[in-house]
LOZABA-537801 format. One record per residue (C-alpha): residue number from 1; x, y, z; residue in three letters. Coordinates in pm, whole numbers, padded with zeros to 5 digits. Example, Ala and Ser with C-alpha at 12.3 -4.5 7.8 and 13.67 -1.06 7.14 Angstrom:
! residues 2
1:01230:-00450:00780:ala
2:01367:-00106:00714:ser
This chain:
! residues 641
1:08706:15396:01898:unk
2:09028:15531:02051:unk
3:09096:15730:01733:unk
4:08753:15898:01722:unk
5:08885:16244:01798:unk
6:08818:16584:01650:unk
7:09089:16849:01669:unk
8:08983:17204:01596:unk
9:09122:17553:01628:unk
10:08950:17833:01812:unk
11:09062:18150:01629:unk
12:09089:18453:01855:unk
13:09242:18795:01810:unk
14:09520:18750:02063:unk
15:09614:18392:01976:unk
16:09472:18066:01846:unk
17:09389:17769:02065:unk
18:09399:17403:01964:unk
19:09124:17194:02123:unk
20:09035:16826:02107:unk
21:08706:16641:02152:unk
22:08715:16269:02228:unk
23:08406:16075:02119:unk
24:08312:15776:02332:unk
25:08141:15446:02255:unk
26:07822:15552:02441:unk
27:07781:15849:02200:unk
28:07905:16095:02462:unk
29:08205:16321:02411:unk
30:08449:16523:02620:unk
31:08663:16828:02561:unk
32:09005:16681:02651:unk
33:09251:16970:02634:unk
34:09326:17324:02521:unk
35:09669:17421:02387:unk
36:09780:17764:02261:unk
37:09924:17766:01908:unk
38:10175:18039:01843:unk
39:10133:18045:01464:unk
40:09948:18289:01233:unk
41:09617:18130:01132:unk
42:09421:18434:01019:unk
43:09412:18332:00650:unk
44:09063:18282:00516:unk
45:09173:17970:00321:unk
46:09332:17699:00531:unk
47:09413:17341:00436:unk
48:09294:17099:00705:unk
49:09461:16777:00594:unk
50:09344:16573:00893:unk
51:08978:16653:00838:unk
52:08946:16533:00481:unk
53:09053:16571:00118:unk
54:09031:16901:-00059:unk
55:08885:16930:-00405:unk
56:09122:16756:-00648:unk
57:09119:17071:-00862:unk
58:09285:17266:-00583:unk
59:09584:17033:-00545:unk
60:09806:17228:-00784:unk
61:09755:17535:-00562:unk
62:09822:17357:-00232:unk
63:10164:17512:-00169:unk
64:09996:17854:-00154:unk
65:09817:17764:00167:unk
66:09946:17675:00514:unk
67:09901:17317:00631:unk
68:09842:17166:00974:unk
69:09872:16800:01080:unk
70:09819:16651:01425:unk
71:09977:16315:01512:unk
72:09957:16096:01821:unk
73:10085:15750:01907:unk
74:10048:15487:02180:unk
75:10333:15631:02390:unk
76:10135:15946:02469:unk
77:10297:16181:02220:unk
78:10114:16482:02072:unk
79:10277:16647:01771:unk
80:10140:16937:01571:unk
81:10316:16979:01235:unk
82:10275:17316:01068:unk
83:10394:17429:00726:unk
84:10331:17794:00629:unk
85:10279:17894:00270:unk
86:10605:17915:00078:unk
87:10757:18261:00046:unk
88:11091:18154:-00102:unk
89:11211:17901:-00357:unk
90:11553:17876:-00190:unk
91:11448:17734:00147:unk
92:11146:17568:00303:unk
93:11041:17612:00665:unk
94:10814:17400:00886:unk
95:10749:17375:01260:unk
96:10678:17075:01482:unk
97:10520:17134:01824:unk
98:10623:16849:02055:unk
99:10355:16915:02317:unk
100:10446:16600:02510:unk
101:10801:16740:02552:unk
102:10719:17106:02611:unk
103:10901:17262:02316:unk
104:10876:17328:01945:unk
105:11136:17301:01670:unk
106:11137:17505:01351:unk
107:11332:17342:01070:unk
108:11463:17535:00771:unk
109:11573:17318:00478:unk
110:11787:17465:00202:unk
111:11674:17366:-00146:unk
112:12002:17455:-00309:unk
113:11943:17701:-00590:unk
114:11681:17961:-00675:unk
115:11564:17766:-00980:unk
116:11457:17468:-00766:unk
117:11090:17564:-00783:unk
118:10855:17383:-00549:unk
119:10558:17247:-00741:unk
120:10424:17016:-00471:unk
121:10326:17046:-00107:unk
122:10514:16922:00201:unk
123:10384:16584:00317:unk
124:10376:16482:00685:unk
125:10344:16109:00762:unk
126:10292:15946:01103:unk
127:10530:15647:01144:unk
128:10478:15558:01510:unk
129:10802:15672:01681:unk
130:10881:15901:01387:unk
131:10721:16167:01172:unk
132:10832:16169:00808:unk
133:10846:16509:00637:unk
134:10920:16516:00267:unk
135:10902:16744:-00032:unk
136:10903:16541:-00356:unk
137:11233:16576:-00536:unk
138:11393:16794:-00267:unk
139:11426:16641:00080:unk
140:11317:16366:00317:unk
141:11332:16415:00695:unk
142:11264:16149:00955:unk
143:11193:16322:01287:unk
144:11234:16127:01610:unk
145:10929:16230:01815:unk
146:11010:15998:02107:unk
147:11352:16159:02166:unk
148:11350:16492:01983:unk
149:11587:16677:02217:unk
150:11898:16621:02004:unk
151:11886:16697:01633:unk
152:12123:16405:01563:unk
153:11848:16156:01656:unk
154:11654:16261:01345:unk
155:11755:16181:00987:unk
156:11780:16453:00721:unk
157:11828:16359:00357:unk
158:11847:16622:00085:unk
159:11928:16655:-00285:unk
160:11996:16353:-00502:unk
161:11912:16060:-00282:unk
162:11769:15717:-00339:unk
163:11502:15758:-00072:unk
164:11374:16081:-00222:unk
165:11356:15926:-00567:unk
166:11165:15623:-00434:unk
167:10883:15828:-00279:unk
168:10572:15901:-00486:unk
169:10532:16253:-00619:unk
170:10155:16241:-00592:unk
171:09987:16395:-00281:unk
172:09959:16167:00024:unk
173:09758:16198:00340:unk
174:09856:16032:00667:unk
175:09583:15845:00857:unk
176:09588:15668:01192:unk
177:09792:15353:01246:unk
178:10062:15441:00987:unk
179:09804:15426:00706:unk
180:09861:15650:00404:unk
181:09605:15756:00144:unk
182:09714:15835:-00211:unk
183:09477:16112:-00324:unk
184:09526:16056:-00695:unk
185:09483:15677:-00710:unk
186:09252:15643:-00411:unk
187:09468:15357:-00279:unk
188:09539:15301:00089:unk
189:09888:15193:00197:unk
190:10056:15083:00518:unk
191:10374:15289:00563:unk
192:10675:15133:00734:unk
193:11051:15174:00748:unk
194:11244:14920:00541:unk
195:11500:14748:00766:unk
196:11713:14618:00480:unk
197:11745:14962:00329:unk
198:11827:15119:00666:unk
199:12106:14865:00725:unk
200:12241:14928:00376:unk
201:12227:15302:00441:unk
202:12419:15247:00764:unk
203:12705:15085:00571:unk
204:12718:15354:00302:unk
205:12669:15685:00483:unk
206:12973:15896:00575:unk
207:12814:16156:00805:unk
208:12819:16097:01182:unk
209:12477:16261:01221:unk
210:12326:16013:00975:unk
211:12498:15714:01138:unk
212:12359:15788:01483:unk
213:12010:15868:01344:unk
214:11987:15546:01142:unk
215:12130:15340:01430:unk
216:11847:15456:01659:unk
217:11591:15414:01383:unk
218:11692:15052:01319:unk
219:11685:14962:01690:unk
220:11351:15132:01762:unk
221:11158:15004:01460:unk
222:11309:14658:01415:unk
223:11089:14349:01424:unk
224:11378:14102:01473:unk
225:11614:14253:01735:unk
226:11867:13966:01738:unk
227:11910:13973:01360:unk
228:11943:14352:01354:unk
229:12190:14358:01644:unk
230:12406:14099:01468:unk
231:12409:14313:01152:unk
232:12490:14631:01347:unk
233:12771:14456:01537:unk
234:12914:14338:01207:unk
235:12907:14699:01086:unk
236:13068:14822:01410:unk
237:13351:14569:01379:unk
238:13433:14715:01036:unk
239:13387:15082:01132:unk
240:13481:15103:01499:unk
241:13702:15409:01443:unk
242:13489:15574:01176:unk
243:13286:15809:01402:unk
244:13440:16124:01546:unk
245:13138:16293:01709:unk
246:13038:16003:01933:unk
247:13158:15661:02053:unk
248:12999:15400:01828:unk
249:13027:15107:02072:unk
250:12900:15317:02361:unk
251:12600:15444:02165:unk
252:12504:15096:02044:unk
253:12525:14941:02392:unk
254:12316:15212:02558:unk
255:12055:15237:02280:unk
256:12009:14863:02231:unk
257:11983:14795:02607:unk
258:11724:15073:02636:unk
259:11505:14938:02354:unk
260:11533:14582:02485:unk
261:11313:14667:02787:unk
262:11127:14970:02649:unk
263:10804:14775:02600:unk
264:10792:14678:02970:unk
265:10655:15017:03076:unk
266:10587:15344:02896:unk
267:10771:15545:03166:unk
268:11108:15384:03102:unk
269:11207:15661:02858:unk
270:11205:15907:03149:unk
271:11423:15689:03373:unk
272:11681:15527:03145:unk
273:11901:15702:02887:unk
274:11848:15599:02526:unk
275:12173:15761:02413:unk
276:12525:15823:02537:unk
277:12530:16159:02357:unk
278:12439:16449:02587:unk
279:12494:16741:02349:unk
280:12533:16779:01975:unk
281:12710:17085:01838:unk
282:12807:16960:01493:unk
283:12621:17107:01195:unk
284:12371:16905:00991:unk
285:12422:16986:00621:unk
286:12131:17175:00467:unk
287:11938:17218:00795:unk
288:11907:17498:01046:unk
289:11707:17455:01363:unk
290:11544:17685:01618:unk
291:11405:17545:01943:unk
292:11155:17725:02168:unk
293:10972:17637:02486:unk
294:10594:17627:02450:unk
295:10298:17642:02685:unk
296:10179:17293:02778:unk
297:09824:17179:02696:unk
298:09571:17231:02974:unk
299:09387:16903:03038:unk
300:09013:16962:03086:unk
301:08929:16610:03207:unk
302:09075:16459:03524:unk
303:08995:16091:03478:unk
304:09225:15943:03214:unk
305:09250:15610:03039:unk
306:09462:15473:02756:unk
307:09629:15736:02541:unk
308:09513:16028:02754:unk
309:09665:15880:03069:unk
310:10004:15850:02897:unk
311:09983:16203:02752:unk
312:09897:16344:03094:unk
313:10190:16152:03247:unk
314:10425:16305:02987:unk
315:10293:16654:03062:unk
316:10335:16605:03437:unk
317:10694:16492:03379:unk
318:10773:16806:03176:unk
319:10619:17026:03448:unk
320:10786:16884:03755:unk
321:11086:16669:03663:unk
322:11384:16899:03623:unk
323:11661:16802:03605:unk
324:11588:16482:03416:unk
325:11553:16156:03603:unk
326:11774:15952:03372:unk
327:11982:15695:03558:unk
328:12361:15727:03562:unk
329:12637:15535:03736:unk
330:12778:15814:03955:unk
331:12667:15648:04278:unk
332:12798:15311:04158:unk
333:13135:15469:04077:unk
334:13172:15620:04425:unk
335:13062:15306:04608:unk
336:13280:15076:04396:unk
337:13592:15286:04458:unk
338:13508:15287:04828:unk
339:13483:14907:04839:unk
340:13810:14862:04648:unk
341:13988:15101:04886:unk
342:13853:14908:05183:unk
343:13977:14585:05030:unk
344:14330:14725:04993:unk
345:14342:14841:05354:unk
346:14177:14526:05486:unk
347:13896:14726:05649:unk
348:13602:14620:05436:unk
349:13255:14668:05583:unk
350:13029:14379:05688:unk
351:13051:14054:05498:unk
352:12671:14046:05468:unk
353:12669:14367:05262:unk
354:12942:14244:05025:unk
355:12778:13902:04995:unk
356:12447:14061:04893:unk
357:12622:14261:04621:unk
358:12799:13952:04488:unk
359:12468:13763:04496:unk
360:12324:14033:04267:unk
361:12606:13965:04022:unk
362:12533:13593:04031:unk
363:12168:13666:03944:unk
364:12273:13876:03643:unk
365:12508:13608:03511:unk
366:12245:13336:03565:unk
367:11986:13551:03387:unk
368:12228:13604:03098:unk
369:12297:13231:03068:unk
370:11922:13157:03073:unk
371:11862:13407:02789:unk
372:12135:13244:02579:unk
373:12028:12880:02613:unk
374:11934:12855:02245:unk
375:12240:13042:02120:unk
376:12552:12872:01994:unk
377:12827:12835:02258:unk
378:13067:13126:02295:unk
379:13423:13090:02170:unk
380:13558:13372:02383:unk
381:13688:13260:02726:unk
382:13466:13485:02937:unk
383:13282:13407:03263:unk
384:13547:13145:03344:unk
385:13694:13316:03651:unk
386:13566:13494:03959:unk
387:13695:13850:03890:unk
388:13550:13988:04214:unk
389:13604:14350:04111:unk
390:13376:14319:03808:unk
391:13125:14119:04009:unk
392:13119:14396:04269:unk
393:13054:14647:03993:unk
394:12777:14430:03849:unk
395:12611:14383:04188:unk
396:12632:14754:04274:unk
397:12470:14851:03944:unk
398:12185:14606:04010:unk
399:12130:14758:04355:unk
400:12144:15124:04243:unk
401:11933:15078:03929:unk
402:11669:14884:04119:unk
403:11646:15158:04384:unk
404:11621:15421:04108:unk
405:11332:15246:03933:unk
406:11151:15165:04258:unk
407:11159:15534:04353:unk
408:11005:15655:04029:unk
409:10793:15370:03888:unk
410:10478:15395:04090:unk
411:10228:15111:04062:unk
412:10471:14860:03909:unk
413:10530:14536:04098:unk
414:10865:14501:04273:unk
415:10929:14161:04110:unk
416:10871:14308:03766:unk
417:11113:14592:03836:unk
418:11376:14347:03965:unk
419:11342:14140:03647:unk
420:11366:14452:03430:unk
421:11691:14544:03605:unk
422:11835:14196:03555:unk
423:11730:14198:03188:unk
424:11877:14543:03129:unk
425:12218:14471:03284:unk
426:12226:14123:03127:unk
427:12169:14290:02791:unk
428:12461:14526:02853:unk
429:12693:14234:02922:unk
430:12556:14029:02635:unk
431:12615:14307:02381:unk
432:12978:14341:02494:unk
433:13018:13963:02461:unk
434:12857:13969:02116:unk
435:13090:14242:01988:unk
436:13392:14048:02112:unk
437:13252:13717:01986:unk
438:13195:13862:01638:unk
439:13553:13988:01624:unk
440:13685:13656:01758:unk
441:13499:13457:01491:unk
442:13584:13702:01215:unk
443:13958:13662:01283:unk
444:13930:13288:01350:unk
445:14101:13295:01689:unk
446:14137:12979:01897:unk
447:14185:12900:02268:unk
448:14563:12876:02230:unk
449:14567:13255:02224:unk
450:14564:13230:02604:unk
451:14917:13088:02613:unk
452:15224:13309:02614:unk
453:15470:13077:02441:unk
454:15390:13199:02088:unk
455:15414:13508:01870:unk
456:15118:13743:01821:unk
457:14933:13733:01490:unk
458:14760:14012:01298:unk
459:14427:13865:01414:unk
460:14527:13905:01778:unk
461:14626:14267:01713:unk
462:14279:14331:01565:unk
463:14098:14169:01860:unk
464:14320:14354:02109:unk
465:14225:14680:01939:unk
466:13850:14612:01954:unk
467:13882:14512:02322:unk
468:14063:14838:02397:unk
469:13782:15029:02227:unk
470:13521:14836:02431:unk
471:13713:14921:02749:unk
472:13726:15288:02652:unk
473:13352:15290:02581:unk
474:13254:15126:02911:unk
475:13500:15317:03131:unk
476:13357:15661:03061:unk
477:13007:15541:03153:unk
478:13141:15313:03429:unk
479:12963:15007:03293:unk
480:13052:14655:03409:unk
481:13246:14412:03189:unk
482:13206:14033:03169:unk
483:13427:13857:03428:unk
484:13738:13739:03243:unk
485:13749:14038:03008:unk
486:14052:14197:03176:unk
487:14240:13867:03185:unk
488:14193:13812:02811:unk
489:14277:14177:02736:unk
490:14600:14159:02938:unk
491:14710:13832:02775:unk
492:14656:13980:02429:unk
493:14842:14293:02542:unk
494:15146:14086:02646:unk
495:15134:13918:02304:unk
496:15090:14230:02097:unk
497:15280:14512:02269:unk
498:15652:14576:02321:unk
499:15751:14589:02687:unk
500:15765:14969:02722:unk
501:15418:15006:02563:unk
502:15279:14722:02774:unk
503:15400:14886:03097:unk
504:15266:15222:02981:unk
505:14921:15062:02926:unk
506:14938:14902:03273:unk
507:15050:15220:03451:unk
508:14770:15421:03290:unk
509:14499:15168:03379:unk
510:14426:15050:03025:unk
511:14540:14698:03113:unk
512:14440:14565:03455:unk
513:14659:14289:03596:unk
514:14436:14005:03715:unk
515:14562:13718:03926:unk
516:14462:13466:03657:unk
517:14657:13645:03381:unk
518:14972:13688:03591:unk
519:14970:13323:03707:unk
520:14957:13211:03344:unk
521:15238:13448:03256:unk
522:15459:13307:03535:unk
523:15387:12948:03438:unk
524:15404:12976:03058:unk
525:15716:13191:03017:unk
526:16064:13052:03077:unk
527:16342:13244:03249:unk
528:16519:13395:02951:unk
529:16662:13743:03005:unk
530:16374:13904:02814:unk
531:16108:13710:03005:unk
532:16276:13777:03341:unk
533:16259:14149:03271:unk
534:15889:14118:03181:unk
535:15805:13909:03488:unk
536:15984:14142:03727:unk
537:15819:14448:03569:unk
538:15480:14284:03618:unk
539:15540:14165:03976:unk
540:15649:14505:04106:unk
541:15322:14652:03971:unk
542:15097:14402:04147:unk
543:14897:14487:04460:unk
544:15080:14343:04765:unk
545:14814:14079:04836:unk
546:14837:13932:04485:unk
547:15212:13995:04460:unk
548:15287:13771:04758:unk
549:15097:13482:04599:unk
550:15256:13527:04256:unk
551:15615:13547:04384:unk
552:15590:13195:04523:unk
553:15511:13061:04176:unk
554:15832:13199:04025:unk
555:16140:12998:04120:unk
556:16394:13272:04062:unk
557:16637:13481:04270:unk
558:16435:13791:04191:unk
559:16122:13629:04332:unk
560:16309:13519:04644:unk
561:16439:13874:04677:unk
562:16084:14019:04672:unk
563:15959:13760:04922:unk
564:16257:13838:05149:unk
565:16197:14213:05128:unk
566:15832:14167:05230:unk
567:15935:13938:05515:unk
568:16198:14182:05644:unk
569:15962:14477:05613:unk
570:15705:14293:05821:unk
571:15958:14197:06088:unk
572:16113:14541:06122:unk
573:15803:14762:06106:unk
574:15765:14755:06488:unk
575:16127:14671:06575:unk
576:16296:14864:06855:unk
577:16672:14833:06870:unk
578:16797:14653:07180:unk
579:17154:14664:07319:unk
580:17349:14377:07166:unk
581:17690:14231:07209:unk
582:17935:14371:06955:unk
583:18077:14026:06911:unk
584:17920:13817:06634:unk
585:17959:13442:06639:unk
586:18128:13388:06300:unk
587:18098:13012:06328:unk
588:17727:13038:06248:unk
589:17787:13214:05913:unk
590:17924:13059:05598:unk
591:18038:13391:05450:unk
592:18237:13669:05617:unk
593:18036:13975:05511:unk
594:17988:14176:05829:unk
595:17688:14398:05725:unk
596:17493:14095:05609:unk
597:17601:13888:05909:unk
598:17491:14163:06148:unk
599:17158:14201:05970:unk
600:17087:13826:05974:unk
601:17177:13808:06340:unk
602:16926:14087:06411:unk
603:16652:13903:06221:unk
604:16731:13577:06400:unk
605:16708:13752:06735:unk
606:16366:13899:06647:unk
607:16239:13561:06526:unk
608:16352:13381:06836:unk
609:16201:13642:07066:unk
610:15854:13645:06908:unk
611:15759:13358:06682:unk
612:15425:13515:06578:unk
613:15588:13818:06419:unk
614:15751:13641:06130:unk
615:15489:13389:06028:unk
616:15452:13449:05657:unk
617:15106:13351:05535:unk
618:15116:13051:05304:unk
619:15497:13019:05314:unk
620:15638:12873:05632:unk
621:15997:12844:05503:unk
622:16066:13218:05505:unk
623:16311:13298:05783:unk
624:16645:13466:05840:unk
625:16826:13183:05661:unk
626:16600:13224:05356:unk
627:16667:13600:05356:unk
628:17042:13542:05368:unk
629:17036:13300:05077:unk
630:16813:13531:04872:unk
631:17044:13827:04936:unk
632:17351:13631:04827:unk
633:17182:13496:04514:unk
634:17057:13840:04417:unk
635:17401:13995:04475:unk
636:17562:13723:04266:unk
637:17313:13786:03989:unk
638:17370:14163:03996:unk
639:17748:14120:03983:unk
640:17720:13866:03702:unk
641:17922:13603:03891:unk
């Protein structure tokens, strides 16, 4: 009964008005809305394809008359598709009014040459999230009615194409529920998008606009998400650098995460982004587009159920929600940088606040592990270390996204929203893991990649490259990474890059030095001249807190030198020179080097006067004697003695 609706047009001199009557089960009916249509409808002969079939004898003349189709779906969309009578054989024009979005788009499709005569009519088909528009033998367009704002989210095929050749040339009429009636044969079909063909098309197409359109189409219409994601990830691993207009990894992660929870509530499309692409300026071959704002339908009934409630919600959103309410990580970025700065200065806010954030991260990781119970175990060494920075980022995103949804999802239980947030962020992490896992398996890497005492292979270069692309994709959106990602990335970087490139990557933030990675580097590498240079270059780039721990693991004059410098700096930062005897007791020194002897005497005096000043955390053997020995060893090393 939900489809028992009659759409009709009230023709007036000034402009035409589209109206709709909804028939009810109790034999009552209501006028639901009025919407102005800014199209010329004064012709005495008009083809009403939604109302019924015309006389079969008139089908050969159908292109002489304008056509109007009205499509709705369960998400509350209302599309009016209008095709005027053809005035030119070189290009075809049609307009789609997206009433649920508040604008219309007029598409002009080039047919190529003047001798490409149109003998058939344009066909509009309702395919749930899409409207198919095709002209037999000329073009096939798949319009995204759920997200029509960017032209790249719709697919446009023209000329010699397999899809166009597959479609029947006989007239079709779209009915409710993706049903299609063939006028000539009288047969009724169920129209759907073929997943296998879409995946094949994804592999073969060369245009960025077609790649992004098919990617969204596969994810939105797929019946087996895990299978489709695996196929898309396989394609990404082969074509990671093939797109120039958008980031392929970024787009896949955002779109797939969005569709994974889309069914939870119909309002999620207003609150979460479905795409990482904000604008699209590249041309689409054979298509020109004009977009105009339109007057929204005026609802005549104020008690809504089912489809009408969702349509009214969409209209209210268009009226009052500007700018858009899509979530972004700006707040997370600011708060995360604030927490990291506090950590460096030792002035972090209350432990309760930080503990709550880290607890959020634990919930995400537990949720992810619960979702993957039936999956085969991962080969990649992720989630095997704390990585507090990534856990902070995870926990902050949980907190901010939950607050965002709670503010705007009225009438949805708090527990359901919390689970949606966990599922969404878990999906983000899982997709990153899957991309890395696919690359790891493809190149047959093994756990020994984590050791430094071996040469890099071509497989490790390939995995390092895909990890760098993942990092690039997540950094611009400030998305969290699985704990352990940076450790693995750094280890592969040490394997694959010459020293000057490695240090350049570190200094520019591409490689982040984690405590786990540096500890392995210190333990696995011996003290050859090349390795000493690498270790020292790494140590001087570490944050002081981590650097102090790492230096103690490296039994080397350079390490002792760094420890001594930190010790001396700490002792002298509040030192005030006191009058001293000019005579130095030489019997207490093994070497007659007056500047060093004087300096060591000064340190000894400070230590003896205030024992608390020189206590070096975790290393009780650091004192003036240790500093003296380190200075002599370092000098000997520098002089080559």
